[in-house]
C-alpha positions as CSV (number, residue, x, y, z in Angstrom):
1,M,68.3,86.3,127.6
2,A,70.8,89.2,127.7
3,K,73.5,87.3,129.8
4,D,73.7,84.7,126.9
5,F,73.8,87.3,124.1
6,T,77.3,87.3,122.3
7,P,77.4,90.3,119.8
8,S,79.9,90.3,117.0
9,S,83.2,92.0,117.6
10,R,81.9,94.9,115.8
11,N,78.9,95.5,118.2
12,R,80.7,94.4,121.3
13,E,81.8,98.0,122.2
14,A,78.1,99.2,121.7
15,F,76.8,96.5,123.7
16,E,79.4,97.2,126.7
17,L,78.4,100.9,126.4
18,E,74.7,99.9,126.9
19,E,75.6,97.8,129.9
20,A,77.6,100.6,131.5
21,V,74.9,103.3,130.8
22,L,72.2,101.0,132.4
23,G,74.4,100.1,135.4
24,A,75.1,103.8,136.0
25,L,71.5,104.8,135.9
26,M,70.7,102.3,138.5
27,L,73.7,103.6,140.7
28,E,73.0,107.3,140.4
29,K,69.4,108.1,140.7
30,D,69.7,111.6,139.1
31,C,71.6,110.3,135.9
32,I,68.3,109.6,134.1
33,I,67.6,113.3,134.0
34,T,70.6,113.7,131.9
35,V,70.2,110.8,129.7
36,Q,66.5,111.1,128.9
37,E,67.1,114.0,126.7
38,F,69.4,112.1,124.4
39,V,68.3,108.5,124.7
40,S,65.2,106.6,123.8
41,P,64.6,102.9,124.2
42,D,65.1,102.3,120.6
43,A,68.7,103.6,120.9
44,F,69.5,100.1,122.7
45,Y,70.9,97.2,120.5
46,T,69.1,94.4,122.3
47,E,65.4,94.2,123.3
48,E,66.6,93.2,126.9
49,H,68.4,96.5,127.2
50,R,65.4,98.2,126.0
51,L,63.0,96.8,128.5
52,I,65.5,97.7,131.2
53,Y,65.7,101.3,130.0
54,K,61.9,101.6,129.7
55,A,61.5,100.5,133.4
56,I,64.1,103.0,134.6
57,N,62.2,105.8,132.3
58,E,59.0,104.8,133.9
59,L,60.2,104.9,137.5
60,S,61.7,108.4,136.7
61,M,58.4,109.7,135.1
62,E,56.4,108.5,138.4
63,L,59.1,110.2,140.4
64,K,60.0,106.9,142.1
65,P,63.6,106.0,143.2
66,I,65.7,104.3,140.6
67,D,68.0,101.5,141.9
68,L,68.7,98.0,141.6
69,Y,65.8,97.0,143.9
70,T,63.1,99.3,142.2
71,V,64.2,98.2,138.8
72,T,64.1,94.5,139.6
73,E,60.8,95.0,141.2
74,R,59.3,97.1,138.2
75,L,60.5,94.3,135.7
76,K,59.1,91.5,137.9
77,A,55.6,93.3,138.1
78,K,55.7,93.7,134.1
79,K,56.7,90.0,134.1
80,E,59.7,90.9,132.0
81,L,62.4,90.1,134.6
82,K,63.3,86.8,133.2
83,K,63.3,88.3,129.7
84,V,66.2,90.6,130.7
85,G,68.4,87.9,132.2
86,G,66.9,88.0,135.7
87,A,67.9,89.9,138.9
88,S,71.5,88.5,138.7
89,Y,71.9,90.2,135.3
90,L,70.8,93.4,136.6
91,A,73.2,93.1,139.6
92,Q,76.0,92.6,137.1
93,L,75.2,95.8,135.1
94,T,75.8,97.7,138.3
95,Q,79.0,96.2,139.0
96,K,80.3,97.0,135.5
97,V,80.5,100.6,136.3
98,G,82.9,102.0,138.9
99,S,81.2,105.5,138.9
100,A,78.1,107.0,137.2
101,A,79.9,110.4,137.0
102,N,80.7,110.0,133.2
103,V,77.2,108.9,132.1
């Protein structure tokens, strides 16, 4: 699970950056439009983060709202919520970001 993952010090900054991007995407619904152009699921270091980003991307493509609730529900429907660390991990992601302004 993502919450148990402890990256090496070399990868820690990348891991934290991924968490901040995912958290920002769930806080600010329009951020995905900016990010989609530059980021693909393969850009994420962990499988958990790739799955979360894919869920966010799918919601965007379907023109559905992107927030903590909808991402949680999408992952639950795909039976991937436990794989990513559960709803509590998703909530932690949104708390790691003060603002989505600099995504």
